[in-house]
N, CA and C atoms as a LAMMPS dump frame, in Angstrom:
ITEM: TIMESTEP
0
ITEM: NUMBER OF ATOMS
414
ITEM: BOX BOUNDS ff ff ff
-5.0000000000000000e+02 5.0000000000000000e+02
-5.0000000000000000e+02 5.0000000000000000e+02
-5.0000000000000000e+02 5.0000000000000000e+02
ITEM: ATOMS id mol type element x y z
1 1 1 N 348.442 -338.837 -382.487
2 1 2 C 349.713 -338.149 -382.627
3 1 3 C 350.841 -339.115 -382.317
4 2 1 N 351.849 -339.115 -383.156
5 2 2 C 353.063 -339.876 -382.892
6 2 3 C 353.766 -339.27 -381.68
7 3 1 N 354.27 -340.113 -380.804
8 3 2 C 354.983 -339.623 -379.629
9 3 3 C 356.244 -338.882 -380.056
10 4 1 N 356.488 -337.757 -379.431
11 4 2 C 357.673 -336.946 -379.728
12 4 3 C 358.828 -337.429 -378.863
13 5 1 N 359.929 -337.868 -379.495
14 5 2 C 361.088 -338.296 -378.704
15 5 3 C 361.62 -337.153 -377.838
16 6 1 N 362.149 -337.508 -376.697
17 6 2 C 362.638 -336.521 -375.744
18 6 3 C 363.655 -335.582 -376.388
19 7 1 N 364.565 -336.112 -377.209
20 7 2 C 365.591 -335.239 -377.803
21 7 3 C 364.98 -334.21 -378.756
22 8 1 N 363.909 -334.567 -379.463
23 8 2 C 363.233 -333.589 -380.317
24 8 3 C 362.466 -332.581 -379.472
25 9 1 N 361.795 -333.059 -378.45
26 9 2 C 361.051 -332.144 -377.57
27 9 3 C 361.993 -331.107 -376.971
28 10 1 N 363.134 -331.536 -376.474
29 10 2 C 364.083 -330.597 -375.875
30 10 3 C 364.628 -329.622 -376.917
31 11 1 N 364.91 -330.101 -378.127
32 11 2 C 365.401 -329.214 -379.183
33 11 3 C 364.343 -328.19 -379.572
34 12 1 N 363.096 -328.604 -379.609
35 12 2 C 362.004 -327.686 -379.945
36 12 3 C 361.816 -326.666 -378.819
37 13 1 N 361.859 -327.11 -377.586
38 13 2 C 361.775 -326.176 -376.461
39 13 3 C 362.937 -325.192 -376.504
40 14 1 N 364.135 -325.686 -376.824
41 14 2 C 365.3 -324.808 -376.937
42 14 3 C 365.091 -323.739 -378.01
43 15 1 N 364.4 -324.087 -379.09
44 15 2 C 364.112 -323.117 -380.149
45 15 3 C 363.235 -321.987 -379.598
46 16 1 N 362.211 -322.321 -378.835
47 16 2 C 361.344 -321.291 -378.256
48 16 3 C 362.107 -320.433 -377.25
49 17 1 N 362.96 -321.065 -376.465
50 17 2 C 363.783 -320.321 -375.517
51 17 3 C 364.738 -319.392 -376.278
52 18 1 N 365.295 -319.858 -377.392
53 18 2 C 366.178 -319.014 -378.207
54 18 3 C 365.424 -317.795 -378.731
55 19 1 N 364.166 -317.999 -379.131
56 19 2 C 363.341 -316.883 -379.597
57 19 3 C 363.164 -315.859 -378.47
58 20 1 N 362.739 -316.306 -377.297
59 20 2 C 362.518 -315.387 -376.18
60 20 3 C 363.814 -314.678 -375.796
61 21 1 N 364.92 -315.4 -375.782
62 21 2 C 366.21 -314.794 -375.439
63 21 3 C 366.598 -313.728 -376.465
64 22 1 N 366.411 -314.021 -377.749
65 22 2 C 366.748 -313.049 -378.791
66 22 3 C 365.878 -311.802 -378.67
67 23 1 N 364.579 -311.996 -378.402
68 23 2 C 363.683 -310.843 -378.23
69 23 3 C 364.161 -309.996 -377.051
70 24 1 N 364.475 -310.626 -375.933
71 24 2 C 364.891 -309.891 -374.746
72 24 3 C 366.277 -309.273 -374.876
73 25 1 N 367.07 -309.776 -375.801
74 25 2 C 368.417 -309.243 -376.057
75 25 3 C 368.425 -308.221 -377.186
76 26 1 N 367.242 -307.931 -377.759
77 26 2 C 367.138 -306.997 -378.891
78 26 3 C 368.002 -307.479 -380.054
79 27 1 N 367.992 -308.762 -380.303
80 27 2 C 368.879 -309.426 -381.27
81 27 3 C 368.089 -309.864 -382.505
82 28 1 N 368.022 -309 -383.5
83 28 2 C 367.264 -309.303 -384.713
84 28 3 C 367.855 -310.515 -385.431
85 29 1 N 369.187 -310.639 -385.462
86 29 2 C 369.815 -311.805 -386.102
87 29 3 C 369.42 -313.098 -385.399
88 30 1 N 369.368 -313.062 -384.084
89 30 2 C 368.954 -314.237 -383.326
90 30 3 C 367.514 -314.609 -383.583
91 31 1 N 366.661 -313.618 -383.746
92 31 2 C 365.261 -313.885 -384.075
93 31 3 C 365.17 -314.512 -385.456
94 32 1 N 365.871 -313.943 -386.434
95 32 2 C 365.855 -314.487 -387.791
96 32 3 C 366.298 -315.949 -387.795
97 33 1 N 367.276 -316.293 -386.969
98 33 2 C 367.808 -317.659 -386.932
99 33 3 C 366.779 -318.675 -386.453
100 34 1 N 365.747 -318.226 -385.761
101 34 2 C 364.701 -319.128 -385.264
102 34 3 C 363.77 -319.57 -386.392
103 35 1 N 363.638 -318.746 -387.442
104 35 2 C 362.62 -318.95 -388.47
105 35 3 C 363.208 -319.401 -389.805
106 36 1 N 362.438 -320.218 -390.53
107 36 2 C 362.787 -320.519 -391.924
108 36 3 C 362.579 -319.247 -392.738
109 37 1 N 363.211 -319.182 -393.905
110 37 2 C 363.194 -317.97 -394.74
111 37 3 C 361.783 -317.475 -395.041
112 38 1 N 360.851 -318.368 -395.318
113 38 2 C 359.5 -317.96 -395.718
114 38 3 C 358.478 -318.124 -394.584
115 39 1 N 358.936 -317.999 -393.367
116 39 2 C 358.066 -318.168 -392.202
117 39 3 C 356.92 -317.162 -392.206
118 40 1 N 355.826 -317.587 -391.584
119 40 2 C 354.674 -316.711 -391.361
120 40 3 C 354.677 -316.345 -389.875
121 41 1 N 354.671 -315.05 -389.614
122 41 2 C 354.681 -314.494 -388.258
123 41 3 C 353.349 -313.784 -388.095
124 42 1 N 352.409 -314.442 -387.433
125 42 2 C 351.017 -314.008 -387.453
126 42 3 C 350.558 -313.539 -386.078
127 43 1 N 350.556 -312.231 -385.892
128 43 2 C 350.03 -311.661 -384.663
129 43 3 C 348.707 -310.95 -384.926
130 44 1 N 348 -311.382 -385.968
131 44 2 C 346.729 -310.755 -386.318
132 44 3 C 345.693 -310.919 -385.207
133 45 1 N 345.791 -311.981 -384.445
134 45 2 C 344.857 -312.209 -383.349
135 45 3 C 344.996 -311.211 -382.214
136 46 1 N 346.115 -310.488 -382.172
137 46 2 C 346.306 -309.466 -381.143
138 46 3 C 346.476 -308.085 -381.777
139 47 1 N 346.017 -307.944 -383.02
140 47 2 C 345.942 -306.617 -383.621
141 47 3 C 347.101 -306.177 -384.48
142 48 1 N 348.015 -307.058 -384.803
143 48 2 C 349.142 -306.717 -385.67
144 48 3 C 348.957 -307.402 -387.021
145 49 1 N 349.666 -306.921 -388.04
146 49 2 C 349.541 -307.56 -389.354
147 49 3 C 350.259 -308.909 -389.397
148 50 1 N 349.885 -309.725 -390.366
149 50 2 C 350.594 -310.973 -390.644
150 50 3 C 351.864 -310.623 -391.413
151 51 1 N 352.987 -311.151 -390.975
152 51 2 C 354.272 -310.904 -391.619
153 51 3 C 354.71 -312.167 -392.339
154 52 1 N 355.353 -311.992 -393.497
155 52 2 C 355.824 -313.125 -394.293
156 52 3 C 357.306 -312.986 -394.575
157 53 1 N 358.079 -313.938 -394.104
158 53 2 C 359.499 -314.007 -394.408
159 53 3 C 360.385 -313.164 -393.507
160 54 1 N 361.676 -313.445 -393.633
161 54 2 C 362.674 -312.804 -392.776
162 54 3 C 362.632 -311.284 -392.833
163 55 1 N 362.542 -310.707 -394.024
164 55 2 C 362.62 -309.241 -394.145
165 55 3 C 361.505 -308.557 -393.365
166 56 1 N 360.279 -309.034 -393.478
167 56 2 C 359.169 -308.409 -392.759
168 56 3 C 359.282 -308.639 -391.255
169 57 1 N 359.729 -309.818 -390.847
170 57 2 C 359.918 -310.104 -389.419
171 57 3 C 361.006 -309.205 -388.847
172 58 1 N 362.114 -309.058 -389.568
173 58 2 C 363.208 -308.208 -389.104
174 58 3 C 362.764 -306.756 -388.963
175 59 1 N 362.014 -306.257 -389.935
176 59 2 C 361.541 -304.866 -389.896
177 59 3 C 360.617 -304.654 -388.68
178 60 1 N 359.73 -305.611 -388.433
179 60 2 C 358.837 -305.532 -387.275
180 60 3 C 359.636 -305.396 -385.986
181 61 1 N 360.65 -306.241 -385.816
182 61 2 C 361.417 -306.201 -384.576
183 61 3 C 362.309 -304.976 -384.5
184 62 1 N 362.858 -304.513 -385.599
185 62 2 C 363.651 -303.278 -385.57
186 62 3 C 362.782 -302.117 -385.081
187 63 1 N 361.556 -302.032 -385.585
188 63 2 C 360.631 -300.982 -385.15
189 63 3 C 360.24 -301.157 -383.687
190 64 1 N 359.952 -302.387 -383.288
191 64 2 C 359.571 -302.663 -381.902
192 64 3 C 360.71 -302.321 -380.955
193 65 1 N 361.915 -302.747 -381.293
194 65 2 C 363.064 -302.505 -380.422
195 65 3 C 363.364 -301.011 -380.283
196 66 1 N 363.098 -300.237 -381.315
197 66 2 C 363.335 -298.791 -381.244
198 66 3 C 362.469 -298.141 -380.176
199 67 1 N 361.32 -298.722 -379.88
200 67 2 C 360.391 -298.154 -378.891
201 67 3 C 360.619 -298.685 -377.479
202 68 1 N 361.386 -299.768 -377.333
203 68 2 C 361.501 -300.44 -376.038
204 68 3 C 362.83 -300.117 -375.358
205 69 1 N 362.777 -299.938 -374.036
206 69 2 C 363.987 -299.738 -373.241
207 69 3 C 364.488 -301.061 -372.675
208 70 1 N 363.556 -301.937 -372.318
209 70 2 C 363.907 -303.232 -371.728
210 70 3 C 362.692 -304.136 -371.821
211 71 1 N 362.956 -305.444 -371.851
212 71 2 C 361.85 -306.402 -371.859
213 71 3 C 362.335 -307.751 -371.361
214 72 1 N 361.377 -308.539 -370.884
215 72 2 C 361.682 -309.873 -370.378
216 72 3 C 360.496 -310.778 -370.689
217 73 1 N 360.777 -311.955 -371.229
218 73 2 C 359.745 -312.939 -371.565
219 73 3 C 360.063 -314.246 -370.838
220 74 1 N 359.051 -314.766 -370.143
221 74 2 C 359.209 -315.996 -369.373
222 74 3 C 358.277 -317.048 -369.948
223 75 1 N 358.826 -318.203 -370.302
224 75 2 C 358.062 -319.275 -370.927
225 75 3 C 357.857 -320.419 -369.945
226 76 1 N 356.681 -321.058 -370.066
227 76 2 C 356.376 -322.22 -369.229
228 76 3 C 355.327 -323.079 -369.931
229 77 1 N 354.948 -324.172 -369.302
230 77 2 C 353.861 -325.041 -369.769
231 77 3 C 354.038 -325.461 -371.226
232 78 1 N 355.238 -325.872 -371.592
233 78 2 C 355.508 -326.35 -372.945
234 78 3 C 354.685 -327.604 -373.229
235 79 1 N 354.094 -327.666 -374.414
236 79 2 C 353.354 -328.853 -374.82
237 79 3 C 353.524 -329.056 -376.322
238 80 1 N 354.016 -330.22 -376.701
239 80 2 C 354.038 -330.589 -378.113
240 80 3 C 352.631 -331.091 -378.43
241 81 1 N 351.949 -330.393 -379.322
242 81 2 C 350.55 -330.705 -379.603
243 81 3 C 350.367 -331.505 -380.883
244 82 1 N 351.413 -331.599 -381.686
245 82 2 C 351.409 -332.442 -382.89
246 82 3 C 352.856 -332.758 -383.225
247 83 1 N 353.085 -333.973 -383.732
248 83 2 C 354.449 -334.392 -384.078
249 83 3 C 354.365 -335.492 -385.114
250 84 1 N 355.177 -335.384 -386.189
251 84 2 C 355.2 -336.466 -387.173
252 84 3 C 356.616 -336.857 -387.598
253 85 1 N 357.607 -336.447 -386.839
254 85 2 C 358.985 -336.819 -387.141
255 85 3 C 359.795 -335.67 -387.7
256 86 1 N 359.267 -334.969 -388.699
257 86 2 C 359.983 -333.841 -389.292
258 86 3 C 359.248 -332.524 -389.151
259 87 1 N 358.095 -332.553 -388.508
260 87 2 C 357.375 -331.319 -388.212
261 87 3 C 356.629 -331.515 -386.899
262 88 1 N 356.342 -330.395 -386.268
263 88 2 C 355.653 -330.451 -384.982
264 88 3 C 354.964 -329.124 -384.726
265 89 1 N 354.023 -329.163 -383.81
266 89 2 C 353.394 -327.954 -383.289
267 89 3 C 353.613 -327.944 -381.79
268 90 1 N 353.862 -326.764 -381.253
269 90 2 C 354.137 -326.634 -379.825
270 90 3 C 353.44 -325.389 -379.294
271 91 1 N 353.015 -325.493 -378.057
272 91 2 C 352.396 -324.37 -377.358
273 91 3 C 353.194 -324.121 -376.088
274 92 1 N 353.357 -322.849 -375.75
275 92 2 C 353.999 -322.484 -374.49
276 92 3 C 353.316 -321.244 -373.94
277 93 1 N 353.184 -321.192 -372.647
278 93 2 C 352.649 -320 -372.007
279 93 3 C 353.761 -318.961 -371.917
280 94 1 N 353.39 -317.688 -372.019
281 94 2 C 354.371 -316.608 -371.957
282 94 3 C 353.86 -315.481 -371.074
283 95 1 N 354.747 -314.968 -370.259
284 95 2 C 354.541 -313.692 -369.59
285 95 3 C 355.626 -312.772 -370.118
286 96 1 N 355.217 -311.672 -370.732
287 96 2 C 356.152 -310.697 -371.276
288 96 3 C 355.957 -309.363 -370.583
289 97 1 N 357.068 -308.761 -370.195
290 97 2 C 357.05 -307.477 -369.503
291 97 3 C 357.978 -306.553 -370.264
292 98 1 N 357.482 -305.363 -370.593
293 98 2 C 358.308 -304.409 -371.321
294 98 3 C 358.211 -303.016 -370.744
295 99 1 N 359.292 -302.269 -370.903
296 99 2 C 359.335 -300.86 -370.517
297 99 3 C 359.639 -300.052 -371.773
298 100 1 N 358.804 -299.048 -372.039
299 100 2 C 358.982 -298.196 -373.207
300 100 3 C 360.032 -297.117 -372.954
301 101 1 N 360.752 -296.744 -374.005
302 101 2 C 361.718 -295.653 -373.899
303 101 3 C 361.024 -294.35 -373.501
304 102 1 N 359.802 -294.165 -373.949
305 102 2 C 359.054 -292.937 -373.671
306 102 3 C 358.41 -292.944 -372.291
307 103 1 N 358.576 -294.038 -371.56
308 103 2 C 357.972 -294.163 -370.238
309 103 3 C 356.801 -295.118 -370.264
310 104 1 N 356.497 -295.677 -369.127
311 104 2 C 355.412 -296.637 -369.035
312 104 3 C 355.861 -298.021 -369.471
313 105 1 N 354.906 -298.928 -369.478
314 105 2 C 355.259 -300.294 -369.835
315 105 3 C 354.035 -301.105 -370.201
316 106 1 N 354.284 -302.38 -370.411
317 106 2 C 353.228 -303.316 -370.802
318 106 3 C 353.543 -304.679 -370.206
319 107 1 N 352.498 -305.383 -369.812
320 107 2 C 352.617 -306.768 -369.368
321 107 3 C 351.667 -307.599 -370.217
322 108 1 N 352.181 -308.678 -370.779
323 108 2 C 351.4 -309.565 -371.637
324 108 3 C 351.429 -310.964 -371.037
325 109 1 N 350.259 -311.585 -370.938
326 109 2 C 350.17 -312.97 -370.481
327 109 3 C 349.359 -313.733 -371.507
328 110 1 N 350.021 -314.685 -372.162
329 110 2 C 349.343 -315.394 -373.233
330 110 3 C 349.997 -316.715 -373.539
331 111 1 N 349.75 -317.169 -374.768
332 111 2 C 350.318 -318.438 -375.239
333 111 3 C 350.957 -318.223 -376.593
334 112 1 N 352.134 -318.819 -376.756
335 112 2 C 352.8 -318.883 -378.054
336 112 3 C 352.398 -320.194 -378.723
337 113 1 N 352.227 -320.147 -380.032
338 113 2 C 351.994 -321.341 -380.851
339 113 3 C 353.012 -321.327 -381.985
340 114 1 N 353.826 -322.35 -382.051
341 114 2 C 354.826 -322.466 -383.103
342 114 3 C 354.58 -323.753 -383.883
343 115 1 N 354.593 -323.661 -385.206
344 115 2 C 354.702 -324.83 -386.073
345 115 3 C 356.145 -324.864 -386.512
346 116 1 N 356.808 -325.984 -386.3
347 116 2 C 358.242 -326.085 -386.552
348 116 3 C 358.538 -327.242 -387.499
349 117 1 N 359.677 -327.137 -388.176
350 117 2 C 360.121 -328.18 -389.099
351 117 3 C 361.59 -328.487 -388.831
352 118 1 N 361.933 -329.738 -389.089
353 118 2 C 363.32 -330.155 -388.967
354 118 3 C 364.048 -329.718 -390.241
355 119 1 N 365.161 -329.023 -390.099
356 119 2 C 365.974 -328.597 -391.238
357 119 3 C 367.392 -329.126 -391.051
358 120 1 N 368.233 -328.91 -392.049
359 120 2 C 369.638 -329.31 -391.935
360 120 3 C 370.322 -328.577 -390.779
361 121 1 N 369.8 -327.401 -390.418
362 121 2 C 370.361 -326.603 -389.324
363 121 3 C 369.627 -326.835 -388.002
364 122 1 N 368.777 -327.857 -387.946
365 122 2 C 368.01 -328.131 -386.732
366 122 3 C 366.582 -327.66 -386.88
367 123 1 N 365.844 -327.662 -385.787
368 123 2 C 364.44 -327.253 -385.805
369 123 3 C 364.336 -325.759 -386.041
370 124 1 N 363.399 -325.36 -386.903
371 124 2 C 363.134 -323.952 -387.214
372 124 3 C 361.627 -323.739 -387.245
373 125 1 N 361.21 -322.522 -386.955
374 125 2 C 359.787 -322.185 -386.969
375 125 3 C 359.35 -321.817 -388.381
376 126 1 N 358.206 -322.386 -388.804
377 126 2 C 357.639 -322.002 -390.102
378 126 3 C 356.395 -321.153 -389.918
379 127 1 N 355.804 -321.191 -388.724
380 127 2 C 354.644 -320.351 -388.412
381 127 3 C 354.634 -320.073 -386.909
382 128 1 N 354.291 -318.829 -386.591
383 128 2 C 354.206 -318.412 -385.195
384 128 3 C 352.961 -317.554 -385.027
385 129 1 N 352.261 -317.773 -383.948
386 129 2 C 351.15 -316.917 -383.56
387 129 3 C 351.046 -316.935 -382.041
388 130 1 N 350.179 -316.09 -381.514
389 130 2 C 349.971 -316.092 -380.06
390 130 3 C 348.568 -315.604 -379.769
391 131 1 N 348.133 -315.847 -378.549
392 131 2 C 346.896 -315.261 -378.059
393 131 3 C 347.126 -314.79 -376.632
394 132 1 N 346.172 -314.021 -376.123
395 132 2 C 346.251 -313.521 -374.762
396 132 3 C 345.414 -314.391 -373.843
397 133 1 N 345.927 -314.663 -372.663
398 133 2 C 345.142 -315.298 -371.616
399 133 3 C 344.423 -314.235 -370.788
400 134 1 N 345.087 -313.104 -370.61
401 134 2 C 344.516 -311.95 -369.912
402 134 3 C 344.736 -310.732 -370.804
403 135 1 N 343.847 -309.765 -370.757
404 135 2 C 344.084 -308.546 -371.543
405 135 3 C 345.39 -307.887 -371.105
406 136 1 N 346.14 -307.322 -372.054
407 136 2 C 347.42 -306.679 -371.684
408 136 3 C 347.216 -305.5 -370.745
409 137 1 N 348.187 -305.33 -369.855
410 137 2 C 348.252 -304.153 -368.997
411 137 3 C 349.231 -303.185 -369.628
412 138 1 N 348.94 -301.938 -369.592
413 138 2 C 349.892 -300.923 -370.069
414 138 3 C 349.669 -300.543 -371.494
């Protein structure tokens, strides 16, 4: 693997932080800004369908946000696992906590995996998936 320059690593980490912030802010526009137009959003490993492109990603989050009262996602253990100058893969650990509008909540502990590309607007995600480290609570 080609070494990832510090400025690219920080920009890529900032992209993941922007994603978590947008999710926690219920900001569909902010989520869309993280992804390229034809991005693949693949949560099939945790029981959700594979989504393709902005429209499907936006619809997923609009539906999710309608059910949630509050949520918080904490990222750590960032690792660039592949880098070639204009594309990269990154992994980060996530703890997500949510409270449902109908009562109750959920805690998720897992890993995010993003494949990202350099664009004229900066780094953007072209593929996203995750797995669980522990089974979800709630």
